[in-house]
Structure formats: structure tokens, C-alpha cells
C-alpha positions as CSV (number, residue, x, y, z in Angstrom):
1,M,15.8,12.9,-18.4
2,G,18.4,12.1,-21.0
3,R,19.7,8.6,-21.2
4,E,23.5,8.4,-20.7
5,S,25.6,6.3,-23.0
6,G,27.6,3.7,-21.1
7,V,30.8,4.1,-23.1
8,I,31.5,7.9,-23.1
9,G,28.9,9.3,-20.7
10,L,27.2,11.5,-23.3
11,S,23.5,11.8,-23.8
12,R,22.0,11.5,-27.2
13,R,21.1,15.2,-27.0
14,R,24.8,16.2,-26.4
15,V,25.9,14.0,-29.3
16,L,23.4,15.6,-31.6
17,A,24.4,19.1,-30.5
18,V,28.1,18.4,-31.2
19,A,27.3,16.8,-34.6
20,A,25.1,19.9,-35.5
21,G,27.9,22.2,-34.4
22,C,30.5,20.3,-36.5
23,A,28.2,20.4,-39.5
24,S,27.6,24.1,-39.2
25,L,31.4,24.7,-39.1
26,T,31.9,22.6,-42.2
27,L,29.2,24.5,-44.1
28,A,30.6,27.8,-43.0
29,A,34.2,26.9,-43.9
30,P,34.3,28.6,-47.4
31,S,32.9,31.9,-46.0
32,V,35.1,31.9,-43.0
33,A,38.1,31.1,-45.1
34,S,37.2,33.8,-47.6
35,A,39.1,36.6,-45.9
36,S,42.3,34.6,-45.8
37,A,41.7,33.3,-49.3
38,D,41.4,36.9,-50.6
39,E,44.8,37.7,-49.0
40,D,46.4,34.5,-50.3
41,A,45.0,35.1,-53.8
42,V,46.3,38.6,-53.9
43,E,49.7,37.5,-52.7
44,L,49.8,34.6,-55.2
45,I,48.9,37.0,-58.1
46,E,51.4,39.6,-57.0
47,D,54.1,36.9,-57.0
48,L,53.1,35.6,-60.5
49,T,52.6,39.0,-62.2
50,G,54.2,41.7,-60.1
51,K,50.9,43.6,-60.0
52,T,48.0,43.9,-57.5
53,P,44.7,42.6,-58.8
54,T,41.4,44.3,-58.2
55,P,38.3,42.2,-57.5
56,S,35.8,43.1,-60.2
57,D,32.3,42.2,-61.2
58,R,33.4,42.8,-64.8
59,V,34.8,39.3,-64.7
60,R,32.2,36.5,-64.3
61,L,33.5,33.1,-63.4
62,V,30.9,30.3,-63.4
63,M,31.6,26.9,-61.9
64,P,29.5,24.5,-59.9
65,A,29.7,25.0,-56.1
66,V,29.9,21.2,-55.6
67,F,31.1,18.7,-58.2
68,S,31.5,14.9,-57.7
69,N,34.6,14.5,-59.8
70,G,37.8,16.6,-59.7
71,Y,38.9,15.3,-63.2
72,T,36.4,17.3,-65.3
73,V,35.0,20.3,-63.5
74,P,33.1,22.6,-65.9
75,L,34.3,26.3,-66.0
76,S,33.1,29.3,-68.0
77,F,34.0,32.9,-67.8
78,E,33.2,36.2,-69.5
79,V,34.9,39.6,-69.3
80,D,32.6,42.6,-69.6
81,S,34.5,44.6,-72.2
82,P,33.6,46.4,-75.5
83,M,36.7,44.7,-77.0
84,T,37.8,47.8,-78.9
85,Q,41.4,48.9,-79.6
86,T,41.2,51.2,-76.6
87,D,39.4,48.9,-74.1
88,H,39.8,45.1,-74.3
89,A,40.9,42.1,-72.4
90,K,44.4,40.9,-73.4
91,Y,44.2,37.5,-71.6
92,V,42.5,35.6,-68.9
93,R,44.4,33.2,-66.6
94,V,42.7,30.5,-64.6
95,L,44.5,29.7,-61.4
96,A,43.8,26.8,-58.9
97,P,46.2,27.5,-55.9
98,R,45.8,24.1,-54.3
99,N,46.6,22.2,-57.5
100,P,50.2,20.8,-58.1
101,I,50.3,23.1,-61.1
102,I,48.7,26.4,-60.1
103,E,48.2,27.9,-63.6
104,V,45.4,25.8,-65.1
105,A,44.8,27.7,-68.4
106,T,45.5,30.9,-70.2
107,F,43.2,32.4,-72.9
108,H,44.5,35.2,-75.1
109,F,42.2,37.7,-76.8
110,T,42.3,40.5,-79.3
111,P,39.8,43.2,-80.1
112,E,38.9,41.4,-83.3
113,R,37.6,38.5,-81.2
114,G,34.6,40.5,-80.3
115,Q,34.0,38.9,-76.9
116,A,36.3,37.8,-74.1
117,R,34.7,34.5,-73.0
118,A,35.4,30.8,-73.0
119,S,34.2,27.5,-71.6
120,T,36.2,24.4,-70.8
121,R,36.7,21.7,-68.1
122,I,39.6,21.7,-65.7
123,R,41.0,19.4,-63.1
124,L,41.0,20.2,-59.4
125,A,43.1,18.5,-56.8
126,E,40.9,19.4,-53.8
127,P,38.1,21.8,-52.7
128,Q,39.4,25.3,-53.3
129,F,38.9,28.8,-54.6
130,V,39.4,29.0,-58.4
131,L,40.6,32.4,-59.7
132,A,40.1,34.1,-63.0
133,L,42.5,36.9,-63.6
134,A,41.9,39.2,-66.6
135,E,44.6,41.6,-67.8
136,M,43.1,44.6,-69.6
137,N,45.0,46.5,-72.4
138,D,45.7,49.3,-69.9
139,G,47.5,46.9,-67.6
140,A,44.7,46.6,-65.0
141,L,44.3,43.1,-63.4
142,L,40.7,42.2,-62.7
143,L,39.9,39.3,-60.4
144,A,37.0,36.9,-59.9
145,K,37.0,33.9,-57.7
146,T,34.6,31.1,-56.8
147,W,34.6,28.2,-54.3
148,V,34.4,24.7,-55.8
149,D,34.0,21.6,-53.6
150,V,35.2,18.5,-55.4
151,A,34.6,15.0,-53.9
152,T,37.6,13.2,-55.6
153,N,41.1,14.4,-56.4
154,G,41.6,15.1,-60.1
155,C,45.3,15.7,-60.0
156,K,47.1,12.5,-58.8
């Protein structure tokens, strides 16, 4: 039989079960929050640009899933585009919706550039989805997002 704790009346087994349940909820938070994050991201982008973005695998955003310091989080992106006069990325905007300043960076491109890609480091205020929004020359907005869990606030 389980030994009862004198303070709260919970057995060790119950305490472990509750702890495991809390841990699983914490680990599942990004995926559960994903649907509402998609809606929030679309609404934010519509407010900023007046256009509706399309999630696309043509935009690849690479960031660590977990990073210890919110001050210098590495980021790189690439837009799959031939970069010709008739098909090229005009710019890529990086957005961090939970930062005090949402628009983190904007990168402008021309067909002469040859490739639409860049690497840098950004600050993140808290764990959040980071968005990369590429506007193509035909006006289409392509969206990529990734969850980044930072341990310390980089935007005091």
C-alpha cells in the first residue's frame, strides 16, 4: 500500500503522477498553442501588411528549438526562388510577436543578388514563435514559423 504524506494526504505515486502530467502539458504547449499561434500570426501579418500570408515550404527558417540566452539567438533563412526578374523575393521580414518591438529585422533582395538568404542573431523577450515573411515580386506573402524556447529575457 502507498504511504500517505502527513502534510497533504497524497501518496508518492499520486505526486509523481501529477508531476508527470504537468511535465507532459509543458512539453506539449508549443504544439497545442500552434493552432492559435497560426491564427494570431495571420492576424498580425494582415494588420502589418494588409495582405494574407500563405504558409510555404519555399521559406525555410532555421533556429534552435531551445536556447539558453535570449540576447543572441541564431537565425538563418532561405527563400527557394530562382531570383530572376520574373520570380524573386523582394524582402524577408523577421517578426517576434512577443517582443516589445515586433519587427526584428527586414532583409531586401534584388534578382542580382542571386539568392535570398541571410544569417544573423536576434533578441527574444520570451519563448515564442518566430515568423519569417517573404514578399515575392508578384505580391504573394510566404510564411514560415518556428518555436524557440529561450531561458532568459533578451529584451529588458
